[in-house]
C-alpha positions as a Python dict, from the first residue, in 0.01 Angstrom:
ca = {
    (1, 'M'): (0, 0, 0),
    (2, 'K'): (66, 361, -88),
    (3, 'I'): (-93, 680, 74),
    (4, 'V'): (-31, 999, -156),
    (5, 'S'): (-198, 1334, -135),
    (6, 'R'): (-409, 1509, -409),
    (7, 'R'): (-296, 1763, -621),
    (8, 'Y'): (-449, 2081, -726),
    (9, 'A'): (-383, 2409, -880),
    (10, 'E'): (-281, 2664, -678),
    (11, 'A'): (-467, 2928, -896),
    (12, 'D'): (-791, 2737, -903),
    (13, 'R'): (-799, 2748, -453),
    (14, 'H'): (-723, 3075, -466),
    (15, 'R'): (-980, 3178, -724),
    (16, 'L'): (-1240, 2963, -517),
    (17, 'V'): (-1141, 3131, -209),
    (18, 'E'): (-1183, 3498, -367),
    (19, 'A'): (-1505, 3388, -453),
    (20, 'G'): (-1604, 3375, -101),
    (21, 'V'): (-1571, 2995, -67),
    (22, 'H'): (-1437, 2822, 259),
    (23, 'P'): (-1080, 2820, 230),
    (24, 'L'): (-1066, 2432, 339),
    (25, 'L'): (-1365, 2359, 86),
    (26, 'A'): (-1163, 2569, -178),
    (27, 'R'): (-868, 2332, -157),
    (28, 'L'): (-1099, 2001, -159),
    (29, 'F'): (-1265, 2137, -433),
    (30, 'A'): (-944, 2218, -641),
    (31, 'A'): (-843, 1905, -551),
    (32, 'R'): (-1165, 1736, -751),
    (33, 'R'): (-1093, 1935, -1030),
    (34, 'I'): (-1322, 2255, -974),
    (35, 'A'): (-1146, 2587, -1127),
    (36, 'S'): (-1457, 2829, -1048),
    (37, 'K'): (-1792, 2848, -812),
    (38, 'T'): (-2004, 2835, -1120),
    (39, 'E'): (-1933, 2470, -1106),
    (40, 'L'): (-2057, 2441, -752),
    (41, 'E'): (-2412, 2606, -830),
    (42, 'Q'): (-2712, 2359, -757),
    (43, 'D'): (-2982, 2542, -893),
    (44, 'F'): (-3218, 2343, -1138),
    (45, 'S'): (-3143, 2563, -1439),
    (46, 'Q'): (-2760, 2439, -1453),
    (47, 'L'): (-2917, 2092, -1541),
    (48, 'I'): (-2850, 1944, -1856),
    (49, 'P'): (-3141, 2013, -2068),
    (50, 'P'): (-3341, 1672, -2131),
    (51, 'A'): (-3359, 1768, -2529),
    (52, 'E'): (-3003, 1665, -2517),
    (53, 'L'): (-3069, 1298, -2407),
    (54, 'T'): (-3120, 1106, -2700),
    (55, 'N'): (-3480, 985, -2766),
    (56, 'A'): (-3604, 1145, -2468),
    (57, 'G'): (-3851, 1339, -2697),
    (58, 'R'): (-3969, 1024, -2890),
    (59, 'A'): (-4017, 877, -2569),
    (60, 'A'): (-4216, 1178, -2452),
    (61, 'T'): (-4426, 1155, -2746),
    (62, 'L'): (-4479, 767, -2714),
    (63, 'L'): (-4617, 817, -2368),
    (64, 'A'): (-4860, 1138, -2382),
    (65, 'D'): (-5020, 929, -2706),
    (66, 'T'): (-5028, 645, -2499),
    (67, 'I'): (-5191, 811, -2187),
    (68, 'A'): (-5429, 1013, -2422),
    (69, 'Q'): (-5505, 704, -2568),
    (70, 'R'): (-5582, 562, -2197),
    (71, 'K'): (-5382, 271, -2272),
    (72, 'K'): (-5203, 36, -1990),
    (73, 'L'): (-4841, 128, -1908),
    (74, 'L'): (-4628, -142, -1676),
    (75, 'I'): (-4287, -57, -1522),
    (76, 'I'): (-4046, -359, -1510),
    (77, 'A'): (-3840, -230, -1220),
    (78, 'D'): (-3510, -369, -1093),
    (79, 'Y'): (-3450, -500, -733),
    (80, 'D'): (-3218, -265, -634),
    (81, 'A'): (-3222, 100, -474),
    (82, 'D'): (-3192, 227, -842),
    (83, 'G'): (-3409, 26, -996),
    (84, 'A'): (-3701, 69, -693),
    (85, 'T'): (-3650, 489, -704),
    (86, 'A'): (-3645, 485, -1076),
    (87, 'C'): (-4000, 291, -1037),
    (88, 'A'): (-4143, 528, -815),
    (89, 'V'): (-4027, 806, -987),
    (90, 'G'): (-4200, 687, -1274),
    (91, 'V'): (-4524, 576, -1085),
    (92, 'R'): (-4546, 878, -936),
    (93, 'A'): (-4514, 1112, -1201),
    (94, 'L'): (-4744, 921, -1525),
    (95, 'R'): (-5006, 887, -1209),
    (96, 'S'): (-4994, 1270, -1186),
    (97, 'F'): (-4995, 1305, -1563),
    (98, 'G'): (-5313, 1084, -1570),
    (99, 'A'): (-5166, 755, -1700),
    (100, 'R'): (-5305, 426, -1624),
    (101, 'V'): (-4990, 244, -1492),
    (102, 'E'): (-4876, -3, -1263),
    (103, 'Y'): (-4553, -229, -1213),
    (104, 'L'): (-4413, -519, -1172),
    (105, 'V'): (-4047, -611, -1026),
    (106, 'P'): (-3886, -979, -1107),
    (107, 'N'): (-3784, -1174, -796),
    (108, 'R'): (-3405, -1197, -760),
    (109, 'M'): (-3426, -1565, -695),
    (110, 'E'): (-3666, -1687, -954),
    (111, 'L'): (-3641, -1482, -1290),
    (112, 'G'): (-3290, -1302, -1270),
    (113, 'Y'): (-3227, -977, -1374),
    (114, 'G'): (-3441, -744, -1615),
    (115, 'L'): (-3663, -785, -1888),
    (116, 'T'): (-3663, -1188, -1935),
    (117, 'P'): (-3920, -1383, -2150),
    (118, 'E'): (-4045, -1499, -1896),
    (119, 'L'): (-4121, -1202, -1724),
    (120, 'V'): (-4289, -1079, -2012),
    (121, 'D'): (-4509, -1369, -2004),
    (122, 'I'): (-4608, -1270, -1648),
    (123, 'A'): (-4689, -929, -1746),
    (124, 'A'): (-4885, -1040, -2063),
    (125, 'R'): (-5116, -1249, -1791),
    (126, 'G'): (-5261, -965, -1646),
    (127, 'A'): (-4998, -811, -1390),
    (128, 'K'): (-5277, -607, -1149),
    (129, 'S'): (-5494, -482, -1431),
    (130, 'G'): (-5464, -682, -1772),
    (131, 'K'): (-5231, -725, -2029),
    (132, 'P'): (-5032, -419, -2083),
    (133, 'D'): (-5013, -200, -2403),
    (134, 'L'): (-4666, -73, -2338),
    (135, 'L'): (-4396, -191, -2125),
    (136, 'I'): (-4134, 88, -1937),
    (137, 'T'): (-3803, -77, -1857),
    (138, 'V'): (-3629, 135, -1544),
    (139, 'D'): (-3256, 38, -1466),
    (140, 'N'): (-3264, -245, -1674),
    (141, 'G'): (-3337, -320, -2058),
    (142, 'I'): (-3072, -237, -2261),
    (143, 'A'): (-2930, -635, -2255),
    (144, 'S'): (-3288, -790, -2281),
    (145, 'V'): (-3296, -856, -2638),
    (146, 'E'): (-3471, -1183, -2592),
    (147, 'G'): (-3770, -1007, -2365),
    (148, 'V'): (-3840, -722, -2655),
    (149, 'A'): (-3883, -964, -2886),
    (150, 'R'): (-4076, -1194, -2682),
    (151, 'A'): (-4296, -874, -2598),
    (152, 'K'): (-4339, -798, -2964),
    (153, 'Q'): (-4412, -1133, -3045),
    (154, 'L'): (-4706, -1103, -2799),
    (155, 'G'): (-4809, -696, -2926),
    (156, 'I'): (-4709, -507, -2644),
    (157, 'G'): (-4477, -255, -2705),
    (158, 'T'): (-4124, -151, -2515),
    (159, 'L'): (-3990, 183, -2419),
    (160, 'I'): (-3622, 85, -2294),
    (161, 'T'): (-3466, 352, -2010),
    (162, 'D'): (-3143, 215, -1895),
    (163, 'H'): (-2773, 363, -1833),
    (164, 'H'): (-2616, 8, -1825),
    (165, 'L'): (-2354, -34, -2097),
    (166, 'P'): (-2498, -205, -2425),
    (167, 'G'): (-2371, -529, -2545),
    (168, 'D'): (-2338, -587, -2934),
    (169, 'R'): (-2698, -601, -3031),
    (170, 'L'): (-2956, -356, -2919),
    (171, 'P'): (-3324, -452, -2843),
    (172, 'E'): (-3567, -410, -3102),
    (173, 'A'): (-3753, -166, -2889),
    (174, 'E'): (-3990, 95, -2964),
    (175, 'C'): (-3782, 377, -2835),
    (176, 'I'): (-3447, 321, -2616),
    (177, 'V'): (-3333, 599, -2394),
    (178, 'N'): (-3014, 552, -2243),
    (179, 'P'): (-2682, 810, -2219),
    (180, 'N'): (-2438, 509, -2302),
    (181, 'Q'): (-2577, 400, -2628),
    (182, 'P'): (-2386, 450, -2910),
    (183, 'G'): (-2479, 785, -3084),
    (184, 'C'): (-2601, 1000, -2782),
    (185, 'G'): (-2435, 1284, -2709),
    (186, 'F'): (-2550, 1327, -2331),
    (187, 'S'): (-2232, 1452, -2156),
    (188, 'S'): (-2304, 1294, -1811),
    (189, 'K'): (-2236, 961, -1883),
    (190, 'A'): (-2241, 859, -1510),
    (191, 'I'): (-2618, 914, -1472),
    (192, 'A'): (-2818, 683, -1268),
    (193, 'G'): (-3113, 500, -1392),
    (194, 'V'): (-3338, 699, -1171),
    (195, 'G'): (-3173, 1011, -1345),
    (196, 'V'): (-3258, 874, -1698),
    (197, 'M'): (-3642, 787, -1566),
    (198, 'F'): (-3667, 1154, -1414),
    (199, 'Y'): (-3536, 1303, -1744),
    (200, 'V'): (-3763, 1102, -1970),
    (201, 'M'): (-4048, 1269, -1692),
    (202, 'L'): (-3921, 1631, -1756),
    (203, 'A'): (-3943, 1545, -2139),
    (204, 'L'): (-4283, 1404, -2118),
    (205, 'R'): (-4458, 1719, -1898),
    (206, 'S'): (-4277, 1958, -2147),
    (207, 'E'): (-4493, 1730, -2429),
    (208, 'L'): (-4795, 1726, -2253),
    (209, 'R'): (-4731, 2153, -2182),
    (210, 'N'): (-4686, 2149, -2600),
    (211, 'R'): (-5068, 1991, -2602),
    (212, 'N'): (-5180, 2190, -2363),
    (213, 'A'): (-5291, 1876, -2124),
    (214, 'F'): (-5257, 2077, -1795),
    (215, 'Q'): (-5535, 2309, -1686),
    (216, 'H'): (-5455, 2601, -1469),
    (217, 'D'): (-5224, 2519, -1203),
    (218, 'S'): (-5289, 2133, -1239),
    (219, 'E'): (-4906, 2119, -1373),
    (220, 'P'): (-4729, 1855, -1172),
    (221, 'N'): (-4423, 1958, -965),
    (222, 'L'): (-4139, 1726, -1076),
    (223, 'A'): (-3886, 1882, -843),
    (224, 'A'): (-4105, 1668, -527),
    (225, 'L'): (-3947, 1352, -696),
    (226, 'T'): (-3584, 1483, -633),
    (227, 'D'): (-3531, 1315, -310),
    (228, 'L'): (-3642, 981, -472),
    (229, 'V'): (-3349, 1076, -757),
    (230, 'A'): (-3113, 1146, -454),
    (231, 'L'): (-3143, 829, -294),
    (232, 'G'): (-3123, 624, -603),
    (233, 'T'): (-2809, 799, -733),
    (234, 'V'): (-2621, 793, -434),
    (235, 'A'): (-2697, 433, -355),
    (236, 'D'): (-2615, 323, -697),
    (237, 'V'): (-2277, 434, -628),
    (238, 'V'): (-2241, 644, -983),
    (239, 'P'): (-1980, 922, -1038),
    (240, 'L'): (-2123, 1242, -904),
    (241, 'D'): (-2052, 1434, -1166),
    (242, 'A'): (-2178, 1813, -1186),
    (243, 'N'): (-2504, 1710, -1332),
    (244, 'N'): (-2553, 1440, -1056),
    (245, 'R'): (-2451, 1646, -803),
    (246, 'I'): (-2749, 1893, -896),
    (247, 'L'): (-3000, 1609, -839),
    (248, 'V'): (-2874, 1467, -544),
    (249, 'A'): (-2846, 1855, -355),
    (250, 'Q'): (-3204, 1918, -493),
    (251, 'G'): (-3329, 1612, -319),
    (252, 'L'): (-3116, 1667, -12),
    (253, 'K'): (-3272, 2042, 13),
    (254, 'R'): (-3611, 1840, -1),
    (255, 'L'): (-3547, 1609, 251),
    (256, 'R'): (-3381, 1874, 513),
    (257, 'A'): (-3688, 2109, 493),
    (258, 'G'): (-3921, 1846, 551),
    (259, 'K'): (-4042, 1792, 236),
    (260, 'G'): (-3939, 1442, 98),
    (261, 'K'): (-4195, 1140, 87),
    (262, 'A'): (-4314, 968, 365),
    (263, 'G'): (-4112, 645, 260),
    (264, 'L'): (-3793, 818, 300),
    (265, 'A'): (-3859, 997, 636),
    (266, 'A'): (-3984, 663, 762),
    (267, 'L'): (-3640, 485, 638),
    (268, 'A'): (-3432, 769, 837),
    (269, 'R'): (-3606, 732, 1133),
    (270, 'A'): (-3596, 334, 1118),
    (271, 'G'): (-3199, 374, 1101),
    (272, 'G'): (-3184, 639, 1343),
    (273, 'R'): (-3096, 930, 1165),
    (274, 'E'): (-3251, 1302, 1142),
    (275, 'V'): (-3425, 1410, 818),
    (276, 'A'): (-3360, 1751, 874),
    (277, 'R'): (-2970, 1669, 896),
    (278, 'A'): (-2988, 1421, 597),
    (279, 'N'): (-2646, 1417, 363),
    (280, 'C'): (-2531, 1162, 137),
    (281, 'F'): (-2385, 925, 407),
    (282, 'D'): (-2762, 880, 528),
    (283, 'L'): (-2867, 816, 139),
    (284, 'G'): (-2590, 571, 108),
    (285, 'F'): (-2515, 373, 391),
    (286, 'I'): (-2884, 445, 595),
    (287, 'L'): (-3158, 467, 339),
    (288, 'G'): (-2988, 274, 67),
    (289, 'P'): (-2921, -52, 242),
    (290, 'R'): (-3273, -77, 410),
    (291, 'L'): (-3441, -29, 32),
    (292, 'N'): (-3192, -269, -96),
    (293, 'A'): (-3258, -547, 164),
    (294, 'A'): (-3615, -612, -3),
    (295, 'G'): (-3474, -683, -352),
    (296, 'R'): (-3188, -901, -187),
    (297, 'L'): (-3369, -1132, 53),
    (298, 'A'): (-3749, -1074, -37),
    (299, 'D'): (-3925, -855, -320),
    (300, 'M'): (-3836, -539, -384),
    (301, 'S'): (-4264, -453, -431),
    (302, 'L'): (-4201, -380, -47),
    (303, 'G'): (-3936, -107, -113),
    (304, 'I'): (-4175, 49, -384),
    (305, 'E'): (-4437, 38, -209),
    (306, 'C'): (-4242, 244, 73),
    (307, 'L'): (-4159, 513, -191),
    (308, 'T'): (-4487, 564, -337),
    (309, 'T'): (-4714, 589, -57),
    (310, 'D'): (-4814, 893, 92),
    (311, 'D'): (-4977, 714, 397),
    (312, 'E'): (-4724, 804, 673),
    (313, 'G'): (-4861, 478, 839),
    (314, 'R'): (-4826, 272, 597),
    (315, 'A'): (-4446, 415, 499),
    (316, 'A'): (-4361, 351, 879),
    (317, 'N'): (-4475, -33, 823),
    (318, 'C'): (-4251, -73, 506),
    (319, 'A'): (-4004, 70, 653),
    (320, 'Q'): (-4015, -136, 989),
    (321, 'E'): (-4013, -444, 783),
    (322, 'L'): (-3692, -307, 569),
    (323, 'D'): (-3512, -267, 834),
    (324, 'R'): (-3590, -625, 1000),
    (325, 'L'): (-3486, -752, 650),
    (326, 'N'): (-3168, -531, 680),
    (327, 'R'): (-3049, -691, 987),
    (328, 'E'): (-3107, -1055, 864),
    (329, 'R'): (-2941, -944, 542),
    (330, 'R'): (-2609, -831, 783),
    (331, 'K'): (-2641, -1142, 970),
    (332, 'I'): (-2624, -1366, 626),
    (333, 'E'): (-2322, -1114, 500),
    (334, 'A'): (-2135, -1156, 823),
    (335, 'G'): (-2129, -1545, 778),
    (336, 'M'): (-2067, -1560, 433),
    (337, 'L'): (-1776, -1307, 482),
    (338, 'D'): (-1634, -1556, 746),
    (339, 'E'): (-1634, -1825, 481),
    (340, 'A'): (-1483, -1605, 233),
    (341, 'N'): (-1217, -1459, 497),
    (342, 'A'): (-1157, -1871, 595),
    (343, 'V'): (-1087, -1903, 253),
    (344, 'L'): (-846, -1628, 201),
    (345, 'A'): (-658, -1705, 503),
    (346, 'G'): (-598, -2050, 317),
    (347, 'L'): (-438, -1927, -5),
    (348, 'H'): (-88, -2057, 22),
    (349, 'E'): (34, -1777, -283),
    (350, 'P'): (-92, -1399, -333),
    (351, 'P'): (-374, -1360, -526),
    (352, 'G'): (-313, -1378, -910),
    (353, 'A'): (-478, -1089, -1139),
    (354, 'S'): (-819, -1187, -1004),
    (355, 'L'): (-999, -1412, -752),
    (356, 'T'): (-1342, -1610, -840),
    (357, 'M'): (-1506, -1733, -522),
    (358, 'F'): (-1816, -1993, -490),
    (359, 'Q'): (-1950, -2125, -140),
    (360, 'T'): (-2271, -2369, -149),
    (361, 'G'): (-2491, -2205, 50),
    (362, 'W'): (-2423, -1850, -40),
    (363, 'H'): (-2695, -1645, -84),
    (364, 'Q'): (-2730, -1468, -449),
    (365, 'G'): (-2870, -1175, -319),
    (366, 'V'): (-2543, -1072, -74),
    (367, 'V'): (-2275, -1212, -314),
    (368, 'G'): (-2201, -888, -510),
    (369, 'L'): (-2161, -731, -74),
    (370, 'I'): (-1903, -1027, -17),
    (371, 'A'): (-1736, -959, -381),
    (372, 'S'): (-1707, -602, -259),
    (373, 'R'): (-1579, -689, 106),
    (374, 'V'): (-1313, -913, -56),
    (375, 'R'): (-1177, -627, -343),
    (376, 'E'): (-1128, -402, -41),
    (377, 'R'): (-902, -650, 113),
    (378, 'I'): (-678, -792, -183),
    (379, 'H'): (-727, -490, -407),
    (380, 'R'): (-797, -721, -717),
    (381, 'P'): (-1124, -775, -957),
    (382, 'V'): (-1370, -994, -764),
    (383, 'V'): (-1638, -1223, -858),
    (384, 'C'): (-1860, -1428, -609),
    (385, 'F'): (-2119, -1657, -720),
    (386, 'A'): (-2420, -1848, -566),
    (387, 'T'): (-2640, -2118, -668),
    (388, 'S'): (-2935, -2013, -841),
    (389, 'N'): (-3260, -2232, -818),
    (390, 'S'): (-3178, -2400, -1141),
    (391, 'N'): (-2816, -2543, -1203),
    (392, 'E'): (-2674, -2228, -1269),
    (393, 'L'): (-2445, -1969, -1108),
    (394, 'R'): (-2545, -1628, -1052),
    (395, 'G'): (-2234, -1408, -994),
    (396, 'S'): (-2159, -1024, -893),
    (397, 'G'): (-1859, -861, -964),
    (398, 'R'): (-1664, -587, -838),
    (399, 'S'): (-1347, -457, -999),
    (400, 'I'): (-1065, -188, -881),
    (401, 'P'): (-973, 118, -1065),
    (402, 'G'): (-763, 66, -1390),
    (403, 'F'): (-975, -279, -1459),
    (404, 'H'): (-1312, -242, -1662),
    (405, 'L'): (-1519, -544, -1544),
    (406, 'R'): (-1806, -569, -1818),
    (407, 'D'): (-1541, -517, -2092),
    (408, 'A'): (-1334, -824, -1940),
    (409, 'L'): (-1670, -1028, -1920),
    (410, 'D'): (-1736, -917, -2304),
    (411, 'L'): (-1366, -1062, -2375),
    (412, 'V'): (-1470, -1404, -2173),
    (413, 'S'): (-1792, -1462, -2368),
    (414, 'K'): (-1603, -1421, -2718),
    (415, 'R'): (-1274, -1638, -2608),
    (416, 'A'): (-1550, -1901, -2463),
    (417, 'P'): (-1880, -1888, -2668),
    (418, 'G'): (-2135, -2008, -2445),
    (419, 'L'): (-1991, -2006, -2113),
    (420, 'V'): (-2119, -1708, -1986),
    (421, 'L'): (-2469, -1713, -2050),
    (422, 'R'): (-2601, -1357, -1936),
    (423, 'F'): (-2403, -1078, -1810),
    (424, 'G'): (-2374, -680, -1783),
    (425, 'G'): (-2289, -389, -1598),
    (426, 'H'): (-2045, -135, -1550),
    (427, 'A'): (-1670, -69, -1518),
    (428, 'Q'): (-1699, -144, -1159),
    (429, 'A'): (-1976, -379, -1152),
    (430, 'A'): (-2085, -611, -1294),
    (431, 'G'): (-2372, -937, -1287),
    (432, 'L'): (-2351, -1283, -1443),
    (433, 'T'): (-2479, -1618, -1487),
    (434, 'I'): (-2267, -1937, -1597),
    (435, 'D'): (-2381, -2316, -1598),
    (436, 'G'): (-2270, -2445, -1252),
    (437, 'K'): (-2028, -2696, -1399),
    (438, 'N'): (-1817, -2453, -1595),
    (439, 'L'): (-1694, -2248, -1310),
    (440, 'E'): (-1313, -2369, -1307),
    (441, 'Q'): (-1321, -2261, -1687),
    (442, 'F'): (-1505, -1981, -1615),
    (443, 'R'): (-1256, -1906, -1317),
    (444, 'Q'): (-932, -1950, -1563),
    (445, 'I'): (-1014, -1779, -1862),
    (446, 'F'): (-1140, -1463, -1667),
    (447, 'E'): (-814, -1463, -1468),
    (448, 'Q'): (-649, -1476, -1795),
    (449, 'A'): (-816, -1172, -1930),
    (450, 'A'): (-774, -1020, -1590),
    (451, 'S'): (-364, -1081, -1644),
    (452, 'E'): (-396, -873, -1942),
    (453, 'L'): (-594, -580, -1896),
    (454, 'L'): (-512, -547, -1540),
    (455, 'P'): (-175, -313, -1561),
    (456, 'E'): (70, -390, -1298),
    (457, 'A'): (53, -35, -1164),
    (458, 'A'): (-276, -59, -1099),
    (459, 'R'): (-240, -394, -864),
    (460, 'L'): (-64, -133, -583),
    (461, 'R'): (-332, 21, -379),
    (462, 'V'): (-308, 378, -362),
    (463, 'V'): (-474, 591, -99),
    (464, 'E'): (-553, 934, -223),
    (465, 'T'): (-602, 1203, 63),
    (466, 'D'): (-661, 1556, 81),
    (467, 'G'): (-275, 1615, 291),
    (468, 'E'): (-292, 1747, 637),
    (469, 'L'): (-574, 1904, 844),
    (470, 'E'): (-493, 2223, 992),
    (471, 'A'): (-504, 2198, 1398),
    (472, 'A'): (-773, 2476, 1375),
    (473, 'Y'): (-1011, 2274, 1169),
    (474, 'H'): (-1018, 1971, 1409),
    (475, 'S'): (-1361, 2088, 1502),
    (476, 'L'): (-1722, 2007, 1514),
    (477, 'E'): (-1820, 2298, 1337),
    (478, 'V'): (-1585, 2209, 1050),
    (479, 'A'): (-1703, 1820, 1086),
    (480, 'Q'): (-2063, 1961, 991),
    (481, 'M'): (-1946, 2179, 717),
    (482, 'L'): (-1793, 1866, 574),
    (483, 'E'): (-2068, 1654, 592),
    (484, 'A'): (-2303, 1905, 457),
    (485, 'Q'): (-2175, 1877, 101),
    (486, 'I'): (-2238, 1689, -195),
    (487, 'W'): (-1972, 1369, -178),
    (488, 'G'): (-1964, 1036, -332),
    (489, 'Q'): (-1832, 817, -607),
    (490, 'G'): (-1606, 1030, -844),
    (491, 'F'): (-1637, 1329, -616),
    (492, 'P'): (-1477, 1189, -269),
    (493, 'P'): (-1529, 1257, 82),
    (494, 'P'): (-1252, 1449, 242),
    (495, 'L'): (-971, 1207, 366),
    (496, 'F'): (-718, 1358, 531),
    (497, 'C'): (-364, 1216, 654),
    (498, 'D'): (-136, 1302, 938),
    (499, 'T'): (90, 1115, 1186),
    (500, 'F'): (-8, 1079, 1563),
    (501, 'T'): (140, 925, 1837),
    (502, 'V'): (-134, 670, 1995),
    (503, 'E'): (-202, 714, 2342),
    (504, 'S'): (-427, 479, 2409),
    (505, 'Q'): (-629, 211, 2251),
    (506, 'R'): (-936, 22, 2326),
    (507, 'V'): (-1205, -251, 2221),
    (508, 'V'): (-1572, -100, 2175),
    (509, 'G'): (-1883, -300, 2051),
    (510, 'E'): (-1655, -653, 2025),
    (511, 'R'): (-1544, -504, 1650),
    (512, 'H'): (-1431, -197, 1678),
    (513, 'L'): (-1133, 32, 1823),
    (514, 'K'): (-1152, 347, 2002),
    (515, 'L'): (-831, 525, 2016),
    (516, 'R'): (-690, 858, 2177),
    (517, 'L'): (-438, 1030, 1988),
    (518, 'R'): (-197, 1340, 2002),
    (519, 'R'): (-97, 1570, 1731),
    (520, 'N'): (150, 1836, 1808),
    (521, 'G'): (18, 1872, 2176),
    (522, 'Q'): (-355, 1860, 2038),
    (523, 'R'): (-549, 1535, 2209),
    (524, 'L'): (-826, 1355, 1920),
    (525, 'E'): (-1090, 1105, 1991),
    (526, 'A'): (-1091, 847, 1704),
    (527, 'M'): (-1231, 510, 1546),
    (528, 'R'): (-1103, 256, 1387),
    (529, 'F'): (-1406, 57, 1270),
    (530, 'N'): (-1431, -308, 1168),
    (531, 'S'): (-1066, -411, 1303),
    (532, 'L'): (-910, -547, 1629),
    (533, 'E'): (-569, -501, 1533),
    (534, 'P'): (-346, -281, 1780),
    (535, 'M'): (-245, -10, 1618),
    (536, 'P'): (143, 109, 1661),
    (537, 'A'): (303, 359, 1927),
    (538, 'R'): (289, 624, 1642),
    (539, 'V'): (141, 599, 1291),
    (540, 'R'): (70, 784, 970),
    (541, 'A'): (-313, 752, 938),
    (542, 'A'): (-548, 814, 671),
    (543, 'Y'): (-907, 939, 847),
    (544, 'R'): (-1217, 1116, 770),
    (545, 'L'): (-1313, 1414, 1029),
    (546, 'S'): (-1661, 1331, 1108),
    (547, 'V'): (-1942, 1408, 1385),
    (548, 'N'): (-2005, 1145, 1678),
    (549, 'E'): (-2340, 1195, 1857),
    (550, 'F'): (-2378, 1047, 2167),
    (551, 'N'): (-2673, 1079, 2433),
    (552, 'G'): (-2791, 1417, 2263),
    (553, 'L'): (-2419, 1553, 2265),
    (554, 'K'): (-2208, 1591, 1929),
    (555, 'T'): (-1872, 1572, 1933),
    (556, 'V'): (-1571, 1553, 1662),
    (557, 'Q'): (-1418, 1220, 1593),
    (558, 'L'): (-1152, 1103, 1354),
    (559, 'N'): (-1226, 800, 1143),
    (560, 'L'): (-935, 586, 1058),
    (561, 'E'): (-948, 416, 725),
    (562, 'H'): (-567, 339, 651),
    (563, 'H'): (-228, 357, 847),
    (564, 'Q'): (93, 284, 781),
    (565, 'P'): (379, 254, 1113),
    (566, 'T'): (639, 541, 1123),
}
């Protein structure tokens, strides 16, 4: 592991300070390639116009015609937080526009991912209100060639809204809205599935305006959906480019003002958080996992109902059940992680360019989390498999910077046709299905691909920090200021690095270390979560400045993430 400091242009830092940005924030923003205060603006007027998203206008026309003809719409959702929030955005917006719309979400364990022919058959048998006229996919569909073909056979149209990377062949849908499809010039390629659906709804509202569909003050306020967009965007861990930061900022603004959806407020309460102080951490680590728990262990319909109901009592009941499922998920994950760690401990050689893992009894809804945990430990691309209801293995992979996971799976599928039955995803995360008897063949060919595609320089873990933090900034006020900003994937939260003397350390909560550190005469309270490894007497540590709240008292605390002895 190598700890380095991010570089920044002093001219950019100075320009931000001159524009009124706090000196510490100016340094942090400059290190994230922000050159002027205008790049930090979070007003709706700064969003990329919907007209720049290829086929958003076509989708709007298709939907407006369908609504005018009183035809039936059915949203095909996905079973993660991005898919659930995208479905909720679609249901809420379309109903406010007068559409006849329902939703259907596949069970992860039974039908797998996306618009499969089997799911189309279920939809055609009636869903909730009879055979639909138009299927709308959210956060899926770009790889559903067979599913779209089956829908066409049954006389059902398809509108795909997705953000995943396309394969060599696109589905023959009536319309595809995906910023990553060939020829789309939309600059925010990192937009989440919920963001794509939100943009389609913005385009639809514009189309309905042109048709004079709104009377007097009846035009729906789509800004009211930004809390859902913010949750899906952060929970899906997409890079927070300027456009995504605006969407997240607007959503958090609504939550903090008490104008968020009943379900989001209920999820926050279930996690012991105050909505009035909602931040990106809450979205990514409190609300997101509870919502995801439904798709991992049960049926995401529960999560979607939590997001679409305006009944506070019903929202509270849904949130409590989601919280229970999340506790169950944690228990399952802990057991699987113990098994994964035992496998790692038994490896006689350091890992090669990748690692493929499978254990009988692993839960397919949780293997993605295990892949992420193992990836963090060994700093290699990791694919973890679980047995499905058939003889297939369903896998989830997580990658490291410098290795494009979806492209690697594409290479594997080309080198061994038929080995990978289905796959899809992004550079850093992807899913796939293989025949159970072909696990060892996949392991070998994936390792060969990783050996070729993963540069040697990328195999060394490099921890980027924001350098030293001045003693005057070790304060509760500064910690709260930092928490209030928009941080996330591609726009990482501040990580500082200093050298400390460890004065004391003790185990708390059976899994964590509570530390007292000293630096230049200043005593500081710190935590090292999920680690019982004793700290050396003197240490160089990368840490985050955080707010610790206990019995109503708030104090500043350092959360140590990486360390090296000095």
